[in-house]
N, C-alpha and C positions, 0 to 999 in steps of 0.2 A: 219866778220859775226859772230853773237853770237850763233851759233848752228851748228849742223851737217847739211849736205846738204839736200835739199828738195827731196821728193819722185819724181821719174820720171817713165814714162811708163804707159800704160793703165791699167795693172793689179794693180799697186800701186795706181793709181788714184781712182780706184773703191773702195778702202778700206779707203780712206780719211774720217776722221770724222770731220764734220763741227761744230764749237763752236761759238755761237752768243754771242757777247760782247756789252753791252750797257753802255755808259758813257756820262758824261756831255760834251758839246761843250765848254770847258774851256781850257785855256792854260796849266794849271797844269795837267789835265787829258790827253790832247794831248801829252804833254811831256812824260808822263808815258807810254802811249801806242804807242809812236813813233816807237819803234823797231818792234812791231807786225804789226802795220798798214802799214808800208812801207816794210814789208818782210825782214827787216834786221835781225830779229829773226824768225827762222822757226823751226817747230817741225815735224819730219817725221810722217806721218799718220794723221796729223791734219791741218785743215784750219780754220782760225779765221776771222769772219766777224764782222764789227763794225756798230753800230747804235748810233747816237748822239741824246740826249734828255735832257731836264732840269731835275735837280735832284729830284724835288718834283713829277714830273710826273713819273720818274723811281721808286721812293718810292711806289707810289700808284699802279703802274702796277705790281710790284713785289708781292704786297699783293693780288690784285684783279685778275690779269691774268698773272701768272708767266711764261712768254714765253721765256725770254732770259736765256741762260745758265749761263752767268756771267753778273752781273749788279752792277753798282755803286749805293750805297745807303747811306743815312744818318744813323748814328748809332742809332738815335732815332727810326728809322723804324724797326730795326732788330728784336725786340721781336715779332712784328706782322707777320714776315715772316720766323721765325726761323725753323718752321717745314718743309719748302720747301727748304730753303737755309742754307748753312754754311758760315762762314766768311773765306775769304782767309787771310793768315797770312801776306800778303804784299799788297801794293797798297793803304794804308790808308793815309788820310790827318789829321795831328795832329798839333794843335796849341801850340807852345812852348812859353807860356806866351803871346799869341795873339789869336785872333779869331773873331767871329762875333761882330759887333759894333752897339750900339744904337747911331744914329746921329740925329741932329735937327738943324734948322736954328737959334735957340736961345739956350742959356745956361740954363740948368736945374740941380738942385741937384738930387741925387738919389731918394729921397723921392718924389720930384716933378714929375720926369719922370714916376714913378710908377702909377701916376694918369692920364697919357695921353693915348690917343688911338694910338697904334703903328702899323705901316704897317710891316707885317712879310712875309717872302718868302715861307711859307708853314708850316702847323702844324705837319708835320712829319720830318721836318728838325731838326738837332741837335741844330741849332741856336734857334729855338722856344723852345725846351726842356730846354736849358740853361737859356733862358729868363724867363721861368716859374719857374725855380728853384730860380732865383734871385727875381722875383716878381710874386708870385702865382696868385694874383688877377688882374693882369694888363689886360687891354682891348686891343684886337688885331683884325686885319683884314688882310686876306691873299691878297697879291699883287704879281704879277710876280716879281722875284728878280731884273730884269733889269729895272723895272718901279718904284721901291721904291724911289730912289733918285729923279727922275723927279716929282713924285707925292708929295713928301715932299716939293720940291722946289715950286710946284704949289699951296701949301697951303692946299691940301686935307687932309694931316695928319700932326700932330704936330711933329712927330718923326718917324723914320724908323729903322728897324733892317736889316743891310746890310751884305751880304756874297760875296764871290768871289772877283773880282777885285775892287769892290767898296770900299773895305777896304783900298785901296791905293789912290783912286781918289776923295773921298768925299770932301776933303779940297779944291780942284780946284773950286768947286761950292759954296764955302763959308759956308759950313756946319760945325757944331761943333761935335766933338766926346764927347758924354755924358758918355759912358761906353764901355770899351772893355771887353766882357764877358770872353775872354781867360785869361785876367789879373785877373778878379774877381774869376774865377774858380781856378786859381793857388793860390790865397789868401785863398780860402776856403778849398782847399784840398792838396795843395802842389804838384799837378800833372799837366801834360800837358792836354789840352782839345782835346779829340778825336772827330773829326767832321764827317768824312765819310770814308767808306771803300768799298771794293768789296766783293760781295757775290756770291757764286757759287752753282748751283742747285745740290741737293743731288742725284737726280735721274740719274745723269751722271755716278755714280758709283765711288768707291774709286780711281781706276787707272786714269780715265780721270780727276777727281778732282785734283789729285796730279800733273799730267802732265801739266794741264792748269795753276795751281798755279805757277809752276816752270817757265812756259813760260812768265807769267806776271812779275815774279821777274827778269827774264833775260832781258825783255824789259825795265824795270826800270833801271837796271844796264847799259844797252846799252845807254840809254839816259844820265845817269850821266857820263858815260865814253866818250860820244860824245856830250857834252853839246852844243857846238855851232850849230851843225847840228840839234839837237833836238829842240833847241830854235827857229831856223829858221822855222822849221815845225810848232811849237806851236804858232808862231806869228799870223798865220791866224785865231786863235781862241782867240786872246788877247783882243778883245773888246776895241779898242782905247788906249791900253797901248803902250807907246813907248818901244823900245827894253830894255832899262835899267830897267824900271818898270816891264816889263814882266819877265825879269831875276830875279828880286827881288821876284816877286809873286811866280814864280816856285820854287825858293829856299826856300820859306816859307813852301810849301806843298809837295815838292818832294825832299827827302833827305834820309839819312840813316835810319831814322825812317820809311820811306815808304818802304824800303827794308824788314823790319821786325819790328813789333811793339815793340818787346822786352818785358821783364817782366813788366817794368813800364807802357808801352803802354797798354798792356793787362789788367793790374790792373786798369788803368784809365778808360778803356771801361766798365769794370765790375762795378766800382764805380759810373760812370755816370748813367748807366741803373738801378742800384740798388737804387740810390737816386730818380730817376724818378718814380720807382715803389713805394717806401716807401712814397712818397709825393702825390701819387694818380694821377700822370700824365700819367703813363704807366700802364695799367691794368694787363699785363702779367709779370711774373718773367722771366727775360732774362736767357737763357741757352746758354752760349757762347761755340762755337765749332769752333776751328780754323783748317784750312787745311794747312799743312806745305809743 
């Protein structure tokens, strides 16, 4: 067990602080939160409850009705909610020369794809921000992320911007990768592409923010140290991935960078959001504030 023993007794129970955690129903998030969700990682005086929801909905809720104490967010959304939330220094998904992809039934040049109507998973996603950095004038329409590939195949859209497990499965459907935005971003900046992270509510106070951040880091470490058990747990959220592909997907987005962004990761987040602001995509200047 990755912690000290749990609190027992009625007096102790009455002092337990409940922390709500909202994250995506994806295999990488499930792997990350495995330790906390299964009580393998416990923190005296704290109880963690979990809510599962798609990332674009979580982005919007964190802006409009910030209920959850900890929430997964796209980095693109952070400037809009930075007054209410700070960034946890762990729990991020960072693409190391890979990331969201533009896919299509037909092959297109970069200039041709910029003239198409693209199905996107949400305008607060980092995928959308990076797409607009690549092609500022591209026409887009929001489609639930798990419907993008089916709707492209049905001919409703000429191309789609895919995230999550679709990055590994698009080829099964005979689709072509037009552009990997993680590769494009690396070519432009020399940096990894920071996609999403976890934000924690400032109103919790410094001590609870610190304790909760450490709990998440301990949960990530527990998953990495007990990979087989964590992967078995995560498979229920793997959306048709077989175990080998689920292992590959988790490895892409839960690794040592997830334990801590490091100087390069933090610089990449700052660069991404600064570029978004400079190019008129994000109206606010991002003020990054990490909880260690």
